[in-house]
C-alpha positions in Angstrom: 68.5 136.9 60.2 67.6 140.5 60.8 65.8 140.0 64.0 67.2 141.4 67.2 69.1 139.1 69.4 69.9 139.1 73.1 73.1 140.6 74.5 75.0 139.2 77.5 73.8 140.2 81.0 70.6 141.5 79.6 67.9 139.5 81.4 67.8 140.8 85.0 65.4 139.6 87.6 64.8 141.3 91.0 62.2 141.4 93.7 61.1 145.0 94.0 58.9 144.1 97.0 61.7 142.7 99.1 65.4 142.8 99.7 66.4 139.8 97.6 67.9 140.7 94.2 69.3 138.4 91.6 71.0 138.9 88.2 71.4 136.3 85.5 72.9 135.9 82.1 70.8 134.7 79.2 72.2 131.8 77.2 71.5 132.5 73.6 72.7 131.2 70.3 75.8 133.4 70.5 76.8 132.0 73.9 76.6 135.5 75.5 79.9 136.9 74.3 81.3 140.2 75.6 82.0 141.2 72.0 80.7 140.5 68.5 82.5 140.8 65.2 81.2 143.3 62.6 82.2 141.6 59.3 82.6 143.3 55.9 84.2 142.2 52.6 87.6 143.7 52.0 88.2 142.2 48.5 86.7 139.7 46.2 83.3 138.9 44.8 81.4 136.3 46.8 80.5 133.2 44.8 82.7 134.2 41.8 86.0 132.5 42.0 88.6 133.8 39.5 91.8 135.7 39.1 91.8 139.4 38.7 93.3 142.4 40.4 91.3 145.4 41.4 89.5 147.3 44.2 87.0 145.5 46.4 84.6 143.4 44.5 86.5 144.0 41.2 89.2 141.6 42.5 88.7 137.9 42.2 90.2 135.0 44.2 89.9 131.3 43.9 89.4 129.5 47.2 91.9 131.5 49.3 93.2 129.4 52.2 95.2 131.7 54.4 95.8 135.4 55.2 98.4 137.3 57.2 98.8 141.1 57.9 102.0 143.0 58.0 102.9 146.0 60.1 101.6 148.4 57.5 98.2 146.8 57.4 98.7 145.0 54.1 97.0 141.6 53.9 98.8 138.9 52.1 96.7 136.1 50.8 97.5 132.5 49.9 95.2 132.3 46.9 95.2 128.5 46.9 93.6 127.4 43.7 95.3 130.2 41.8 98.6 129.0 43.1 99.5 132.6 44.0 100.5 134.8 46.8 98.8 138.1 46.6 98.7 141.5 48.4 95.6 143.5 49.4 96.2 147.0 50.6 94.3 148.5 53.6 92.1 150.3 51.1 91.1 146.9 49.5 93.1 147.1 46.4 94.2 143.5 45.4 97.3 142.8 43.3 97.9 139.8 41.0 100.4 137.2 42.1 103.7 138.4 43.6 106.3 137.6 41.0 108.3 134.3 41.4 111.4 135.4 39.5 111.8 132.0 37.8 111.3 130.0 41.0 109.2 126.8 41.1 105.5 127.7 41.0 103.4 127.3 44.1 101.2 124.3 44.3 98.0 124.9 46.4 99.6 127.2 49.0 97.5 126.9 52.2 99.4 128.7 54.9 101.2 132.1 55.2 103.0 134.1 57.8 105.2 137.3 57.9 108.0 138.3 60.2 108.9 141.8 61.5 111.3 142.3 58.7 108.7 141.7 56.0 109.8 138.2 55.0 106.8 136.1 53.9 106.7 132.4 54.7 104.4 130.1 52.7 103.2 126.6 53.3 103.4 125.2 49.8 101.0 122.4 50.5 101.0 120.6 47.2 104.8 120.6 47.0 105.3 119.6 50.7 107.6 122.5 51.4 108.0 125.7 53.3 109.1 128.6 51.2 110.0 132.2 51.9 109.7 135.5 50.0 112.2 138.1 50.9 111.3 141.8 51.1 113.2 142.1 47.8 110.8 139.7 46.2 113.2 136.8 45.9 111.6 133.4 46.4 113.5 130.5 48.0 113.0 127.2 49.7 113.3 127.3 53.5 112.7 123.6 54.3 111.5 120.4 52.7 112.0 119.1 49.1 109.4 119.5 46.3 107.4 116.4 45.7 109.0 114.4 48.5 106.6 114.1 51.4 107.7 112.7 54.8 108.2 113.4 58.4 112.0 113.6 58.8 113.6 116.4 60.9 116.8 118.1 59.6 118.2 121.2 58.0 116.6 122.7 54.9 116.0 120.2 52.1 116.9 117.3 54.3 113.7 117.8 56.3 110.4 116.5 55.0 106.7 117.7 55.4 103.4 116.1 54.5 100.7 118.5 53.3 101.7 121.4 55.6 98.9 124.0 56.2 99.0 126.7 58.9 102.0 128.8 59.6 103.0 131.2 62.4 106.3 133.1 63.2 107.4 134.3 66.6 109.3 137.4 67.6 112.7 135.7 67.2 112.0 134.4 63.7 111.1 130.8 64.4 108.4 129.4 62.1 105.8 127.0 63.3 104.1 124.6 61.0 100.8 122.6 61.2 102.1 119.6 59.4 98.7 118.2 58.6 99.5 115.0 56.9 101.9 114.0 59.7 99.6 115.1 62.5 102.5 117.0 64.1 103.6 120.6 64.9 107.0 121.5 63.5 109.4 124.3 64.3 111.9 125.8 61.9 114.7 128.0 63.2 116.0 131.1 61.2 118.9 128.9 60.1 116.5 126.3 58.6 116.8 123.6 61.2 113.5 121.7 61.4 112.4 119.8 64.5 109.2 118.2 65.6 107.9 120.4 68.5 105.0 118.1 69.4 103.3 114.9 68.2 104.7 111.9 66.3 104.8 111.7 62.5 102.1 109.4 61.2 100.5 108.7 64.5 97.2 110.5 65.0 95.6 110.8 68.4 94.4 113.3 71.1 96.7 112.7 74.1 98.2 115.6 76.0 101.8 115.4 77.1 105.3 116.6 76.4 106.7 116.7 72.9 106.5 113.3 71.1 104.2 111.9 73.8 101.4 114.3 72.7 99.2 113.4 69.7 97.3 115.5 67.1 94.8 114.6 64.4 95.4 116.5 61.1 95.9 119.9 62.6 95.4 122.8 60.1 96.1 126.0 62.0 98.8 127.4 64.3 99.4 130.8 65.9 101.9 132.0 68.5 101.5 134.6 71.3 103.9 137.1 72.6 105.1 134.6 75.3 106.0 131.9 72.8 103.0 129.7 73.5 101.7 128.0 70.3 98.0 127.5 69.8 96.8 124.7 67.5 93.6 124.2 65.6 93.5 120.4 66.0 91.0 119.9 63.2 90.5 116.2 63.2 90.0 116.1 67.0 87.7 119.2 67.1 89.8 120.8 69.8 92.1 123.8 70.5 95.5 122.8 71.9 98.3 124.8 73.5 102.0 124.1 73.4 104.3 125.9 75.9 107.8 126.9 75.0 108.9 123.8 77.0 106.8 121.6 74.7 104.0 120.7 77.1 100.8 120.1 75.2 97.4 120.7 76.8 93.8 120.9 75.5 92.4 124.5 76.0 88.9 123.9 74.7 86.7 121.3 73.1 86.5 117.5 73.6 88.3 115.2 71.3 86.0 113.4 68.9 82.9 115.3 70.0 81.8 117.8 67.3 79.3 120.5 67.7 79.1 124.3 68.0 78.4 124.6 71.7 79.8 127.5 73.6 81.1 127.0 77.1 84.2 126.8 79.2 87.1 124.5 78.3 86.1 120.9 77.8 82.4 121.8 77.9 82.7 123.7 74.6 82.5 122.0 71.3 83.9 122.7 67.8 82.7 121.6 64.4 86.0 121.6 62.6 88.6 124.2 63.6 90.8 125.3 60.8 92.3 128.8 61.1 93.5 130.3 64.4 94.8 133.7 65.6 95.6 135.3 68.9 95.4 139.0 69.9 97.6 141.1 72.2 95.2 140.4 75.1 95.6 136.6 74.8 92.1 136.1 73.3 92.3 133.2 70.7 90.1 133.3 67.6 89.1 130.2 65.7 87.6 129.6 62.2 85.2 126.7 62.8 83.7 124.9 59.8 80.6 122.7 59.8 80.1 119.4 58.1 77.2 117.1 57.1 74.0 119.1 57.4 75.9 122.3 58.0 78.6 121.5 55.4 80.8 124.5 54.8 78.9 126.8 57.1 81.4 128.7 59.2 81.6 130.4 62.6 84.2 132.6 64.2 84.7 131.5 67.8 86.6 133.4 70.5 88.3 131.8 73.5 89.0 134.2 76.4 92.1 133.8 78.6 90.0 131.9 81.1 88.9 129.3 78.5 85.4 130.6 77.9 84.4 130.0 74.3 81.8 132.2 72.5 80.6 132.5 69.0 81.2 136.1 67.7 80.2 135.8 64.0 78.4 133.4 61.7 75.4 131.2 62.0 74.5 127.6 61.0 71.6 127.7 58.7 71.8 124.3 57.1 70.7 123.0 53.7 71.3 125.0 50.6 70.6 128.4 52.1 72.5 131.6 51.3 76.1 131.4 52.6 77.3 135.0 52.3 76.3 138.1 54.2 78.1 141.0 55.7 76.9 142.0 59.1 77.3 141.9 62.9 77.5 138.6 64.8 74.9 136.2 63.6 74.1 138.6 60.7 77.5 137.7 59.1 77.5 134.5 57.1 80.6 132.7 56.1 81.3 129.7 53.8 84.2 127.5 54.8 86.3 130.1 56.5 89.9 128.9 57.0 92.8 131.3 57.5 92.6 134.0 60.2 95.0 136.9 61.0 95.0 139.8 63.4 96.3 143.3 62.6 98.0 145.7 65.1 94.6 147.4 65.8 92.9 144.1 66.8 90.9 143.6 63.6 90.5 140.1 62.4 90.9 139.1 58.7 89.4 135.9 57.3 90.1 133.9 54.2 86.5 133.0 53.4 87.5 130.1 51.3 84.1 128.9 50.1 83.0 132.4 49.1 86.4 133.2 47.5 86.6 136.5 49.3 88.7 138.2 52.0 86.7 139.4 55.0 87.5 142.0 57.7 86.1 141.8 61.2 86.0 144.6 63.6 85.4 143.6 67.3 82.4 145.4 68.8 82.1 145.7 72.5 78.5 145.1 73.5 76.5 147.3 75.9 76.1 145.9 79.4 73.0 146.2 81.7 73.0 145.4 85.4 71.5 146.4 88.7 73.0 149.5 90.2 74.4 149.6 93.7 72.1 150.0 95.6 69.5 148.4 93.3 66.6 150.6 94.7 66.3 154.3 95.3 65.0 155.8 98.5 61.5 156.1 96.9 61.5 152.4 95.8 62.4 152.7 92.1 64.5 150.0 90.5 67.9 151.3 89.6 69.8 149.8 86.6 73.3 150.6 85.4 73.9 150.8 81.7 77.4 150.9 80.1 77.9 151.4 76.4 81.0 151.5 74.1 79.5 153.6 71.3 80.1 151.2 68.4 77.2 152.4 66.3 74.8 149.9 67.9 71.1 150.6 68.3 69.4 148.7 71.1 66.3 148.8 73.3 65.3 147.7 76.8 62.0 146.0 77.5 60.2 145.1 80.8 58.3 142.0 81.7 56.7 140.5 84.8 56.5 137.0 83.3 59.3 136.6 80.7 56.5 136.2 78.0 54.9 139.6 77.4 57.4 142.4 77.0 56.7 146.1 77.1 59.1 148.6 75.4 60.8 150.9 77.9 64.0 152.6 76.6 65.6 153.0 73.2 69.2 154.0 72.5 71.4 154.7 69.4 75.2 154.5 69.6 75.2 154.9 73.4 78.6 155.8 74.9 79.5 156.0 78.6 77.4 155.1 81.6 73.8 155.9 82.7 71.5 155.2 85.6 68.1 154.1 84.6 65.2 154.2 87.0 62.1 152.1 86.8 59.5 153.6 89.1 57.6 150.4 89.6 55.4 150.0 92.7 57.4 148.7 95.7 55.0 145.9 96.4 54.6 144.7 92.8 55.7 141.4 91.2 59.2 140.6 90.2 60.5 142.6 87.2 62.5 141.3 84.3 64.6 143.6 82.0 65.7 142.6 78.5 68.3 144.4 76.3 68.2 143.6 72.6 70.1 144.9 69.6 67.8 146.7 67.2 67.0 144.7 64.0 
């Protein structure tokens, strides 16, 4: 997968012999995103599940299911099959399990969140409970009762959960739970009062609506934005849902029961199996999307812009028994069953790459843009193109064609920053000209 690939707004067509000009986007396998994700491995050794502290690849994890980042850039990991909560520093140094202090051991923890005070919340999936770890290290039960699944609302141990997964916490300390086995979204106040925010326990479906009139199908991920809107990875439906503070549920992207990896806007987009979900300060929603059947375990990272446009920013579906791990940019990054996602304060995206038993870090890369200048021709008839680059270490080249088949190299750039006016001194009465911008291999 080292071949170059097309960037958005990079095929331009214009009639240089007349006054009619047109510009078009190319639809490529990345869905023409405005950004890609440059993915690296923060900690863990791909394909070697285990339990060890250390720096980078010296650390070992076993099928980690969730991550969260605190205000200091520390990544906390729900190391699911090790039944442990672990910390990874910004430098990539991973600890062993945070001490339990005599508390009941975790049982397949699969969700994690942290509040502004540093309290860590854990979805203790196998025990059907939500637990918290105070900044002092004390571990206690927030809601639910070990070994007693159910769907009842109530305070503390009176409430019941059924295989809870994703967690999120808002600015006022409310915790939101993707209660997977109940197909509901639950809310826990700071006092431990549990209510069902949306859905009806034990009744799966895909209906939008208010509160208990809405339906979900085994949701695994939740996140909350700065306005109190909750976004849900509705895994069994293959959709992304939004719950307003008033409890109104709507479908943001995807179509219930239709599973694919198609990019598009709103209901035209498709998801394979959304699991983890995160939202950034600009209201972009990020989704860990996991394939099944032929693409079993192969993972993508999808991005939903505020207008509902879905694009694939990392990962590729290669099928079969091909290699499932690579660091890289966009389609050059390969993931295996990614689940938990988390944003840091700088806009970097962290992934619990469950199948590879590693923790990945993704840095958004703004792509260069190429378009016609205004005006698109100079006084002497040359074609004028406007190039904008963000200087993210990207090398790229621009080629020219008159038939979209044979391409002639024209301009080459490395880590271009700023803006430039490019002139193609083509004959004024010549055929239409096409311009292609590609990342360097």
